[in-house]
VOTIBA-839339 format. One line per 4 residues: number of its first residue (from 1); for each residue x, y, z of N, C-alpha, C, CB. Coordinates in steps of 0.05 Angstrom, whole numbers. Glycine has a CB too. Example, Ala and Ser with C-alpha at 12.3 -4.5 7.8 and 13.67 -1.06 7.14 Angstrom:
REM residues 2
1	264,-114,156,246,-90,156,264,-66,156,226,-89,181; 257,-45,142,273,-21,143,258,1,157,282,-12,114
//
This chain:
REM residues 200
1	252,795,170,234,772,177,221,764,150,211,779,200; 210,783,136,196,776,111,216,761,91,182,803,97; 238,770,91,258,759,71,267,729,82,287,780,68; 269,728,108,274,700,119,251,680,111,277,701,151
5	226,690,114,203,671,109,201,665,76,173,684,121; 206,686,62,207,682,34,229,662,25,210,707,21; 251,665,38,275,645,33,266,617,41,302,653,50; 254,615,64,244,588,70,223,577,53,234,588,97
9	206,593,43,184,584,24,196,575,-2,163,606,19; 216,591,-12,232,584,-38,246,557,-33,255,607,-45; 260,557,-8,277,531,-4,258,507,-4,295,533,25; 235,511,10,216,487,12,204,481,-17,192,493,33
13	199,499,-33,190,495,-60,212,479,-76,184,524,-73; 236,489,-73,259,475,-87,263,445,-78,287,491,-82; 260,443,-53,263,414,-42,243,397,-52,263,412,-12; 218,407,-51,192,390,-60,196,384,-91,162,408,-55
17	204,405,-106,207,400,-134,228,382,-141,212,423,-147; 252,384,-123,270,363,-130,265,334,-122,295,371,-120; 249,331,-102,239,306,-93,220,294,-116,224,311,-65; 203,312,-127,185,302,-148,201,295,-173,164,324,-156
21	220,309,-179,237,303,-202,253,277,-199,255,325,-207; 262,272,-175,278,249,-169,259,223,-173,291,252,-139; 233,228,-164,215,206,-168,208,201,-196,190,210,-152; 204,222,-210,201,219,-240,224,209,-254,195,245,-252
25	248,216,-244,273,205,-257,274,176,-252,298,219,-246; 269,166,-229,268,136,-225,248,122,-240,263,130,-197; 225,131,-243,205,117,-259,211,120,-288,176,128,-253; 222,141,-295,226,144,-325,248,124,-334,233,175,-332
29	267,115,-316,289,98,-326,287,70,-311,319,112,-321; 262,64,-306,258,37,-297,264,13,-317,231,36,-288; 272,-8,-307,280,-32,-324,253,-37,-339,291,-59,-305; 256,-45,-367,234,-51,-384,218,-29,-397,217,-65,-370
33	225,-4,-390,210,20,-402,222,22,-431,215,50,-384; 206,30,-448,215,32,-478,207,56,-491,206,10,-495; 218,65,-512,213,88,-527,218,85,-558,229,111,-516; 208,104,-573,214,104,-601,228,130,-606,188,101,-617
37	243,131,-628,257,154,-635,267,156,-665,278,157,-617; 283,177,-672,294,176,-697,319,193,-697,274,186,-717; 339,186,-714,362,203,-716,364,210,-746,387,190,-705; 368,236,-751,372,246,-779,396,263,-779,348,262,-789
41	411,263,-802,434,277,-803,451,273,-828,448,269,-780; 476,279,-828,493,282,-852,519,264,-846,501,315,-858; 529,249,-867,553,235,-862,571,238,-886,548,206,-855; 598,230,-883,614,230,-904,637,209,-902,624,256,-909
45	644,198,-923,666,178,-918,696,190,-914,667,159,-942; 711,173,-901,738,185,-896,757,161,-902,742,196,-866; 784,167,-908,803,147,-915,816,138,-888,825,159,-935; 802,119,-876,808,109,-849,807,79,-851,787,118,-828
49	829,66,-842,855,76,-837,867,89,-865,873,52,-827; 883,108,-860,895,123,-884,912,105,-903,915,146,-874; 914,116,-929,929,101,-947,918,88,-970,941,83,-933; 890,84,-969,876,70,-990,861,89,-1010,856,50,-978
53	860,113,-1004,849,132,-1023,821,124,-1029,866,133,-1048; 803,120,-1007,776,113,-1011,758,130,-1025,766,109,-987; 737,120,-1036,716,140,-1051,705,158,-1031,692,125,-1065; 700,184,-1041,687,205,-1025,656,204,-1031,700,235,-1032
57	642,198,-1010,612,197,-1011,600,213,-989,601,168,-1010; 586,233,-996,569,248,-975,540,236,-976,570,280,-980; 529,233,-954,503,223,-953,482,236,-930,506,193,-948; 456,234,-936,437,240,-917,431,213,-900,411,251,-931
61	428,218,-874,422,195,-856,398,195,-842,442,191,-838; 379,177,-845,353,178,-830,347,150,-819,329,188,-850; 348,147,-795,345,119,-782,324,124,-759,375,105,-769; 301,115,-762,282,114,-738,291,88,-721,250,111,-748
65	286,91,-695,297,68,-677,275,62,-653,327,78,-664; 283,41,-640,268,33,-613,289,26,-594,248,7,-617; 281,35,-569,299,28,-545,284,17,-524,314,51,-535; 297,-4,-510,285,-16,-487,307,-15,-463,276,-47,-494
69	299,-7,-439,316,-5,-417,320,-33,-407,306,15,-396; 345,-42,-407,351,-72,-401,358,-76,-370,375,-84,-420; 368,-53,-358,380,-56,-331,365,-39,-310,410,-49,-330; 352,-18,-317,343,2,-295,370,17,-290,330,-13,-266
73	369,33,-267,391,48,-260,412,29,-246,382,71,-243; 436,34,-256,459,16,-243,482,35,-239,469,-10,-261; 501,26,-222,525,43,-215,522,65,-197,535,53,-237; 544,79,-189,542,101,-171,560,122,-183,551,94,-142
77	555,146,-172,572,172,-181,569,177,-212,604,168,-175; 592,181,-225,594,190,-252,583,168,-270,624,196,-259; 588,141,-260,582,120,-278,554,109,-276,600,99,-274; 537,123,-259,509,115,-255,493,120,-280,496,130,-232
81	478,98,-287,465,101,-313,450,77,-320,484,106,-335; 442,70,-344,429,48,-352,435,39,-380,402,52,-350; 433,13,-384,437,-1,-410,411,-2,-426,447,-29,-405; 413,5,-451,389,4,-469,396,-14,-492,381,32,-479
85	376,-30,-500,376,-44,-526,366,-27,-545,360,-69,-527; 383,-21,-566,376,-1,-587,374,-16,-615,400,24,-588; 351,-15,-628,346,-27,-654,338,-4,-674,325,-49,-652; 354,-3,-699,345,17,-716,344,7,-745,362,39,-713
89	329,20,-762,328,12,-790,323,38,-805,305,-9,-795; 336,39,-828,333,66,-843,345,67,-868,343,89,-829; 351,91,-878,363,94,-904,384,116,-902,341,100,-925; 405,112,-919,427,133,-920,430,136,-954,458,121,-904
93	423,162,-962,422,167,-991,445,183,-998,396,181,-1000; 461,177,-1018,484,192,-1028,476,218,-1041,498,176,-1047; 490,238,-1035,486,265,-1047,500,269,-1071,494,285,-1030; 490,285,-1089,501,295,-1113,512,270,-1131,523,316,-1107
97	495,249,-1129,500,223,-1144,475,214,-1160,508,201,-1125; 469,191,-1167,446,185,-1183,425,168,-1166,455,170,-1209; 423,178,-1140,403,164,-1123,413,137,-1109,379,157,-1140; 440,135,-1108,451,110,-1093,442,111,-1063,483,108,-1094
101	433,88,-1054,422,84,-1027,433,63,-1012,393,80,-1027; 430,66,-986,437,41,-968,411,38,-949,468,45,-949; 401,13,-949,381,6,-932,390,-10,-909,360,-7,-947; 390,1,-885,403,-15,-864,383,-23,-841,427,2,-853
105	392,-44,-828,377,-55,-804,397,-65,-783,357,-79,-813; 397,-54,-760,417,-61,-741,402,-68,-714,437,-36,-737; 399,-94,-710,386,-105,-688,402,-109,-663,375,-130,-696; 428,-109,-667,448,-116,-646,461,-92,-635,469,-135,-658
109	449,-74,-623,461,-48,-613,455,-45,-583,448,-22,-628; 474,-31,-570,471,-26,-543,479,4,-537,487,-45,-526; 464,19,-519,471,44,-512,471,47,-482,453,63,-524; 494,61,-471,495,67,-443,490,96,-439,521,60,-430
113	470,102,-423,468,133,-416,477,136,-386,436,144,-420; 493,157,-384,503,166,-358,483,183,-344,530,182,-360; 468,173,-327,444,190,-318,446,202,-289,417,172,-318; 437,223,-284,441,237,-260,413,252,-252,465,257,-264
117	397,248,-232,373,260,-225,378,290,-223,361,248,-200; 401,302,-217,407,331,-215,410,344,-239,429,335,-199; 408,332,-262,413,344,-288,391,335,-311,442,338,-296; 384,352,-328,365,344,-349,379,336,-375,346,368,-353
121	403,326,-372,419,318,-397,435,294,-387,438,343,-410; 442,278,-409,459,254,-403,478,249,-427,441,227,-397; 504,245,-423,521,234,-445,515,206,-447,551,238,-441; 519,195,-473,515,168,-476,536,156,-496,487,163,-485
125	540,131,-496,558,114,-515,540,93,-532,581,99,-498; 547,91,-554,533,71,-571,551,52,-587,515,85,-589; 546,26,-586,561,6,-602,540,-12,-611,583,-10,-585; 547,-25,-637,529,-44,-647,537,-53,-675,501,-33,-646
129	519,-69,-685,523,-84,-712,497,-88,-726,536,-112,-708; 499,-91,-753,474,-97,-767,481,-104,-796,455,-72,-767; 462,-101,-815,468,-108,-841,455,-91,-860,462,-135,-846; 459,-89,-886,446,-72,-905,443,-83,-932,461,-47,-907
133	428,-72,-949,427,-77,-977,434,-48,-990,398,-90,-986; 452,-48,-1008,460,-23,-1018,470,-24,-1048,482,-13,-1001; 467,-3,-1062,479,0,-1090,501,18,-1089,458,11,-1111; 512,25,-1064,538,40,-1066,560,31,-1077,546,48,-1044
137	560,3,-1083,583,-9,-1097,586,4,-1126,579,-40,-1098; 563,14,-1135,565,30,-1161,583,52,-1162,540,41,-1169; 585,64,-1139,605,90,-1136,629,86,-1118,589,117,-1123; 632,60,-1107,652,52,-1090,662,24,-1100,642,52,-1061
141	670,21,-1126,676,-6,-1136,699,-19,-1121,682,-6,-1165; 719,-3,-1112,743,-14,-1102,738,-23,-1071,767,7,-1104; 718,-11,-1059,710,-16,-1031,692,-37,-1025,698,7,-1020; 670,-39,-1043,647,-55,-1037,643,-73,-1059,622,-39,-1031
145	646,-101,-1054,644,-121,-1073,614,-134,-1077,665,-143,-1066; 597,-126,-1060,570,-140,-1060,550,-118,-1053,569,-166,-1039; 525,-125,-1059,504,-107,-1050,494,-112,-1022,481,-108,-1068; 501,-137,-1012,494,-142,-984,521,-134,-967,486,-175,-980
149	517,-117,-947,539,-110,-932,533,-110,-900,547,-82,-941; 552,-113,-885,551,-112,-854,555,-84,-848,571,-131,-839; 544,-75,-823,546,-49,-812,556,-51,-786,522,-36,-811; 577,-34,-776,585,-30,-750,581,-3,-742,611,-37,-746
153	574,2,-717,571,29,-705,585,32,-681,544,36,-701; 598,56,-678,610,64,-652,606,95,-647,641,56,-653; 592,103,-628,586,131,-626,581,142,-597,561,137,-643; 576,169,-596,571,181,-571,555,207,-577,599,186,-556
157	539,215,-555,523,238,-559,516,249,-531,498,231,-576; 498,268,-534,487,281,-508,458,283,-512,500,310,-501; 442,271,-494,412,272,-496,400,291,-474,399,243,-492; 382,311,-485,369,330,-468,339,323,-462,371,358,-482
161	333,318,-437,308,305,-430,285,328,-426,311,288,-403; 262,323,-436,240,340,-435,219,330,-416,229,342,-461; 197,341,-413,174,329,-399,164,304,-410,153,346,-398; 152,287,-395,144,260,-404,168,241,-413,124,264,-427
165	165,231,-436,186,215,-448,201,228,-468,177,191,-458; 196,253,-475,208,266,-499,235,275,-491,190,292,-509; 254,273,-513,280,283,-509,294,286,-536,296,265,-492; 315,301,-536,327,312,-561,359,304,-558,321,347,-564
169	373,298,-577,399,292,-574,415,303,-599,403,263,-570; 442,305,-594,463,312,-613,483,287,-613,477,341,-604; 487,276,-636,501,250,-636,524,251,-656,481,227,-643; 543,235,-652,564,229,-671,567,197,-672,592,244,-662
173	575,188,-695,580,158,-697,602,153,-720,553,141,-705; 618,134,-716,635,121,-737,617,100,-748,664,110,-726; 613,103,-776,596,83,-789,613,67,-808,573,97,-804; 613,38,-805,631,24,-821,612,4,-839,653,9,-801
177	621,3,-865,606,-14,-882,624,-32,-897,590,2,-901; 621,-58,-896,637,-78,-911,624,-104,-913,664,-82,-899; 632,-124,-929,620,-149,-932,630,-172,-918,619,-155,-957; 652,-164,-900,662,-187,-884,676,-209,-900,640,-198,-868
181	686,-203,-922,701,-222,-940,684,-240,-955,720,-238,-925; 657,-234,-957,639,-253,-975,651,-252,-1003,608,-243,-977; 658,-229,-1011,667,-228,-1041,688,-204,-1041,641,-222,-1064; 708,-206,-1059,727,-186,-1064,713,-163,-1085,753,-200,-1077
185	723,-140,-1081,740,-126,-1062,725,-122,-1033,749,-98,-1074; 739,-118,-1014,726,-116,-988,742,-98,-971,723,-144,-974; 754,-76,-982,767,-56,-962,748,-41,-943,782,-36,-976; 722,-38,-953,702,-26,-939,703,6,-939,704,-36,-913
189	682,17,-928,679,46,-925,675,52,-896,657,57,-941; 689,76,-886,684,87,-859,676,115,-862,708,84,-839; 655,122,-847,644,149,-849,640,161,-821,617,149,-864; 644,186,-820,632,205,-796,606,210,-804,647,232,-791
193	588,207,-782,561,215,-784,552,233,-761,544,192,-787; 543,256,-766,533,275,-744,501,279,-748,550,305,-746; 488,274,-726,460,271,-730,445,287,-705,451,239,-731; 421,293,-709,402,304,-687,381,281,-681,386,332,-698
197	374,278,-658,356,257,-653,333,266,-635,371,234,-641; 312,250,-635,288,257,-617,276,231,-608,265,274,-632; 268,231,-584,255,207,-572,228,216,-563,273,195,-548; 207,198,-563,181,204,-556,167,178,-546,167,216,-580
//
């Protein structure tokens, strides 16, 4: 009898806790909510597509960002989630060089988070574009013909939610830098970027 009562009490506590978390989940991802964050990590260029023997550049990546929930929760099942407007600005500094840097600003980015109230983590995908000022052409003369460059981003990650609005993430993105034909040369650079993120 005592075990049965204890089991009922534990079950009731779990039900109440899940109800509270579902309410917190809904309010946390309401349309119009916003947060700040940052991503910091490491990137390196790759010869993609292959055959052009692009310059090898390794770099540190530090990009603070802002996100705003555009849709609130949409979809059902696995596809349930929310669209976020993602804006970031920051710096990528080449390693083992003479301080070559890239200052980037990307205001046209969107992230979709696959959200589920029964878990405290969410996969996400990120796409977007921006522009930059850089002196990387000093070490990538065949790839970058100007100091002004456009940026393209395509990535994915997993975000782990904490109490309040805080969360942490592990991220990957394909990072493209080129001048869109403004001046030759313009074969561009492509890089793999691995980063850790935090939202607050």
